[in-house]
NUZA-388037 format. One line per 4 residues: number of its first residue (from 1); their letters; for each residue y, z, x of C-alpha. Coordinates in steps of 0.001 Angstrom, whole numbers, plus 500000, padded with zeros to 6 digits. Example, Ala and Ser with C-alpha at 12.3 -4.5 7.8 and 13.67 -1.06 7.14 Angstrom:
BEGIN
1> AS> 495500 507800 512300 | 498940 507140 513670
***
This chain:
BEGIN
1> MRKI> 017105 666422 416646 | 020866 665733 416530 | 022443 665184 419936 | 025226 667626 420705
5> SRSE> 028474 665819 421463 | 030690 666567 424421 | 033374 667934 422055 | 030870 670336 420499
9> EILK> 029865 671595 423924 | 033494 672249 424812 | 034103 673927 421443 | 031227 676330 422034
13> KVLS> 032666 677290 425408 | 036105 677766 423846 | 034669 680033 421156 | 032739 682020 423776
17> GDIG> 035829 682417 425901 | 034501 680392 428836 | 037259 677806 428367 | 040783 678838 427387
21> LHEI> 042762 676914 424769 | 045167 675802 427509 | 042298 674480 429657 | 040732 672039 427198
25> EQYA> 042586 668993 428591 | 040638 669483 431823 | 037504 668465 429934 | 038767 666156 427150
29> DAKQ> 041546 663691 426384 | 044621 664769 424416 | 043330 663750 420977 | 039956 665425 421486
33> AIEI> 041657 668543 422806 | 043764 668781 419655 | 040691 668430 417426 | 038815 671081 419412
37> RQKA> 041675 673534 419078 | 041853 672828 415348 | 038133 673564 414912 | 038342 676671 417077
41> LEQT> 041189 678043 414948 | 039431 677132 411712 | 036256 678940 412772 | 037918 682028 414237
45> RKLK> 040536 682423 411486 | 038263 681281 408610 | 040626 678608 407259 | 041114 674834 406947
49> LESI> 044011 673048 408654 | 044228 670160 406207 | 047914 669279 406633 | 048602 670264 410233
53> RQYT> 045951 667823 411440 | 047632 664812 409793 | 050202 663091 412002 | 051314 659697 413267
57> IDAE> 052957 660555 416573 | 051380 659739 419953 | 049426 662906 420758 | 048914 661995 424406
61> SASR> 052630 661408 424991 | 053641 664578 423121 | 051091 666676 425026 | 052340 665264 428322
65> HNIE> 056086 665545 427678 | 056842 667922 424810 | 054280 670634 424091 | 051270 672599 425301
69> NMIG> 048162 673652 423354 | 048944 671096 420650 | 047083 671495 417342 | 048959 668957 415188
73> TVQV> 052397 668729 413670 | 054619 670564 411208 | 056356 668288 408728 | 059930 668929 407634
77> PLGI> 061410 667051 404652 | 063815 664367 405847 | 066785 663214 403793 | 069665 660842 404355
81> AGPL> 073374 661311 403708 | 076054 658672 403746 | 077463 656243 404323 | 079868 658209 406487
85> KIQG> 082847 656125 407581 | 083859 656903 411176 | 086601 655617 413426 | 085966 657181 416805
89> DHAK> 086235 656049 420394 | 082500 655379 420494 | 081283 655564 416872 | 082887 652936 414667
93> GDFY> 081704 651903 411208 | 079533 653282 408423 | 076646 655585 409355 | 073708 657084 407476
97> IPLA> 072915 660622 408651 | 069243 661741 408842 | 068903 665444 408001 | 065600 667314 408388
101> TTEA> 065735 670530 406381 | 064006 672708 403808 | 067312 674003 402426 | 067925 672613 398964
105> MLVA> 071367 671092 398329 | 072228 670648 402020 | 071764 666873 402022 | 073536 666592 398661
109> SVNR> 076431 668661 400000 | 076852 666579 403155 | 076539 663438 401052 | 079373 664605 398801
113> GCSA> 081551 665229 401839 | 080713 661754 403176 | 081818 660214 399878 | 085143 662069 399863
117> IAAS> 085821 661101 403487 | 084930 657450 402871 | 087148 657310 399794 | 090059 658556 401902
121> GGAH> 089630 655995 404677 | 087150 657712 406993 | 086994 660321 409736 | 088286 660170 413298
125> AKIF> 086628 661752 416338 | 087508 662437 419971 | 085499 663834 422892 | 087554 666142 425122
129> LDSM> 084887 667229 427631 | 081482 665921 428703 | 079512 668105 431110 | 076312 670151 431205
133> TRAP> 076261 673401 433171 | 073838 675522 435153 | 074969 678767 436815 | 072811 680169 439614
137> VFKT> 073561 683728 440758 | 073723 684745 444429 | 073664 688148 446079 | 075905 688822 449079
141> ASIS> 076053 691730 451513 | 079404 693057 450270 | 082411 692156 448145 | 084018 690757 451293
145> EAAK> 081061 688406 451681 | 081298 687568 447974 | 084922 686550 448494 | 083895 684383 451462
149> LVQW> 081268 682630 449327 | 083851 681917 446623 | 086227 680499 449236 | 083428 678384 450725
153> VQNK> 082562 676900 447336 | 086223 676113 446632 | 086610 674162 449878 | 086904 670423 449075
157> DNLE> 084748 669291 451989 | 081996 671722 451022 | 082164 670521 447428 | 081598 666960 448599
161> QMKS> 078525 668133 450539 | 077182 669840 447419 | 077797 666734 445321 | 075876 664662 447850
165> EASK> 072996 667146 447842 | 072826 667171 444022 | 072679 663363 443910 | 069388 663378 445845
169> STRY> 067499 664519 442739 | 068928 662168 440098 | 070123 658586 439686 | 072302 659421 436700
173> GELL> 073455 663017 437029 | 076696 663737 438855 | 077996 667129 439987 | 081623 667330 438835
177> HIDP> 082860 670773 439850 | 081790 674383 440437 | 083551 677427 438983 | 082792 680706 440840
181> YAVG> 082738 684156 439212 | 082233 687384 441178 | 080752 690585 439794 | 080539 693200 442537
185> RYVY> 078611 691539 445342 | 076990 689012 442993 | 078529 685556 442687 | 077811 683251 439750
189> LRMA> 078440 679544 440382 | 078879 677629 437117 | 077997 674066 438125 | 079126 671294 435762
193> YNTK> 077441 667881 435686 | 077882 664565 433931 | 074375 663775 432632 | 075131 660435 430908
197> DAMG> 072836 659891 427857 | 070525 662832 428597 | 071174 666327 427285 | 070392 667094 430887
201> MNMV> 069091 670648 431232 | 066108 669625 433361 | 068312 667269 435358 | 070925 669895 436205
205> TIAS> 068333 672586 436877 | 066602 670465 439519 | 069891 669346 441079 | 071262 672901 441070
209> ELVA> 068227 674170 442955 | 068910 671680 445749 | 072542 672764 445886 | 071619 676455 445751
213> RMIE> 069198 676138 448668 | 071894 674374 450675 | 074336 677194 449886 | 071798 679752 451105
217> KKTG> 071441 677938 454433 | 075179 677403 454897 | 076464 680839 453835 | 073623 683353 454115
221> AKLI> 073959 684323 450443 | 070640 684923 448666 | 069747 683046 445507 | 068654 685633 442925
225> ALSG> 068070 683360 439930 | 068626 679678 439285 | 070188 680658 435960 | 072419 683701 435985
229> NMCA> 073240 683409 432248 | 076792 682205 432837 | 075702 678640 432019 | 075427 679862 429171
233> DKKP> 072364 678284 427551 | 071103 679153 424052 | 073102 682365 423805 | 076385 683018 421949
237> SAIN> 079098 683125 424596 | 082861 683131 424888 | 082716 680948 428007 | 081151 678051 426092
241> LIQG> 083600 678479 423231 | 086550 678371 425648 | 085409 676046 428446 | 082870 673972 426537
245> RGKS> 079366 672820 427422 | 077701 669505 426739 | 080127 667537 424579 | 083367 669155 423368
249> VVAE> 084247 667075 420324 | 086826 667209 417540 | 086705 665338 414228 | 089377 665075 411536
253> AVIR> 090089 663443 408205 | 092943 663316 405718 | 091632 663689 402177 | 094061 662548 399547
257> KSIV> 094920 665074 396860 | 093541 662794 394136 | 090195 662525 395973 | 089964 666304 396379
261> EKAL> 090537 666732 392659 | 088132 663975 391613 | 085288 664354 394136 | 085441 668066 394923
265> KTSP> 086745 669349 391559 | 089382 671534 393161 | 092778 671317 394889 | 093844 670993 398535
269> EAIV> 095707 674287 398209 | 092531 676088 397099 | 090497 674653 399993 | 093156 675711 402500
273> EVNQ> 093159 679265 401125 | 089346 679500 401109 | 089193 678307 404703 | 091901 680735 405804
277> AKLL> 090122 683639 404128 | 086810 682675 405731 | 088426 682402 409185 | 089849 685902 408750
281> GSAR> 086368 687065 407745 | 084942 685564 410940 | 087613 687330 412979 | 086899 690662 411264
285> AGSY> 083180 690190 411910 | 083747 689427 415591 | 082108 686031 415191 | 082307 683166 417705
289> GFNA> 081929 680712 414832 | 085063 680304 412702 | 083554 677902 410204 | 081687 677614 406923
293> HFAN> 078273 676347 408060 | 078257 674233 411234 | 074716 675431 411992 | 073279 673942 408799
297> IIAA> 074245 670381 409608 | 073700 670600 413360 | 070215 672107 412932 | 069182 669455 410414
301> IFIA> 070353 666627 412689 | 068813 668256 415773 | 065388 668557 414132 | 065556 664988 412840
305> TGQD> 066561 663477 416170 | 064534 665487 418688 | 067270 667698 420115 | 066609 671201 421450
309> AAQV> 066872 673230 418251 | 067606 676446 420165 | 070927 674957 421256 | 072172 675086 417688
313> VDGA> 073366 678572 418694 | 076005 676942 420922 | 076897 674100 418571 | 077514 676519 415709
317> NGIT> 080304 678255 417632 | 083266 676200 416495 | 086360 676152 414333 | 087286 674528 411030
321> AAQL> 090989 674045 410330 | 092513 673007 407000 | 096212 672418 406261 | 098381 670865 403607
325> IEND> 100332 667843 404805 | 102702 665306 403244 | 102159 664633 399511 | 099990 667772 399334
329> DLHI> 097079 665896 400897 | 094445 667852 402834 | 094082 667596 406612 | 090726 669009 407717
333> SVTI> 089251 669152 411206 | 086280 670617 413044 | 086267 671560 416720 | 082832 671851 418372
337> PSLE> 083244 672987 421997 | 079537 673061 422924 | 077484 670249 421434 | 074452 669849 423706
341> IGTV> 072770 666583 422792 | 071073 663537 424279 | 069608 660187 423274 | 066984 659995 426035
345> GGGT> 064338 662432 427259 | 062895 665539 425656 | 062151 665343 421945 | 063879 661969 421602
349> RVET> 060610 660410 422838 | 058708 661503 419708 | 058237 658515 417425 | 059673 659970 414201
353> QKEC> 062687 661385 416006 | 063170 658091 417833 | 063373 656295 414469 | 066063 658713 413267
357> LQIL> 068114 657943 416374 | 067619 654256 415601 | 068999 654833 412096 | 072153 656122 413786
361> GVQG> 072176 653272 416306 | 072082 655578 419340 | 068471 655593 420507 | 067900 655276 424258
365> SGSP> 070345 654636 427081 | 073783 653294 426275 | 075779 650606 428010 | 077496 651874 430038
369> PGAN> 075246 654922 430636 | 076446 657826 428515 | 077877 655668 425724 | 075075 656422 423256
373> ARKF> 075270 660187 423730 | 079051 660151 423258 | 078668 658007 420130 | 076028 660430 418857
377> AEII> 078343 663401 419472 | 081108 661793 417426 | 078689 661074 414565 | 077449 664675 414530
381> ACAV> 081002 666038 414529 | 081960 663836 411583 | 078794 664856 409716 | 079716 668511 410315
385> LAGE> 083190 667695 408989 | 081623 666286 405814 | 079506 669402 405391 | 082462 671735 405906
389> LSLL> 084629 669816 403437 | 081951 669899 400772 | 081103 673597 401132 | 084749 674660 401192
393> GAHA> 085225 672586 398070 | 082242 674266 396407 | 083695 677700 397178 | 087148 676694 395979
397> SGHL> 085819 675268 392711 | 083395 678139 392114 | 080428 675760 392025 | 078403 677121 394977
401> AKAH> 076009 679396 393081 | 075684 676895 390227 | 074544 674159 392635 | 071874 676374 394174
405> KMKR> 070604 677526 390786 | 069877 673890 389958 | 067320 673750 392819 | 065554 677053 392231
***
């Protein structure tokens, strides 16, 4: 008689409902738990998970740091664009951009933009702001008490106390400032932190809780929620577009008229008009994103490099500008106020994503701390610039539909 294995015993209890899918790790290691879930799904749904079960990443590490109820992985095609020539404060040289996407022609489009930028001498990038926010909301007894809380927060000595309290939870994070906003007797405190090479949401959440509890004790205000949605995280918002969140970065390039004509098959004048018309369309639509397709490039880089894909919603809210300059050359720039990225923590631990960060030369902590994340932000902005240039060129030349037909 065949001896029943431990995994088979657990599987039977899962199928009977005695053990929940989320409880399997209490009885098995991470790899066994994944296999048991796979078999349970196959038997209950009457299917075979042939591809999902094939992966190379460390299942134990992913289950501990990145996901619950793991059953395998989903593979996304990964392409490379470049070289992209960049002259930034932190990113200098030629870079190859990993893009994980299922959208045909996206990599080819970014690659075309990279070529045009390189042929014209490269792109430049600057970071104007570097801070991650969390905005707890407090309830006070009256609007008079709300005003007192705002005054208390704005006091320099009190701010120093809050900075000291925040530092107890992190070696790297640093509370920079707090902006108060009152709505009736509720007060929202938008706390901004320097999080170095981490994207930093977990870091600032933990630090903000310490600060919020201190505020409760000192002022009598009641903490209602650690996030009051004025952060604002993963939601389209005017505050992030205006004040920025994460990295606020701008990239620019001057594309010579001859390069526009040769590489993009159109003219600088036509690109400027297309961009202007699209910006007016964004305004008429009430959009926060005045651009051609920031989200395409940001999403593809985020997936490839282990960023929080939901934060594409913030990164996509930016502005593309195009103008004619001397000799009828094209000046093009992208402004990304809220690029929330990191090179340590979160999904950057996953082996495939770690390798993509290595391709860019930004994996892990920088020296000094924060240097890698700032370099990464400049690379992303310049890649977005390449994507915008190429798509605007495709519209101006009338080649957009033709390119997509080729990949049908």
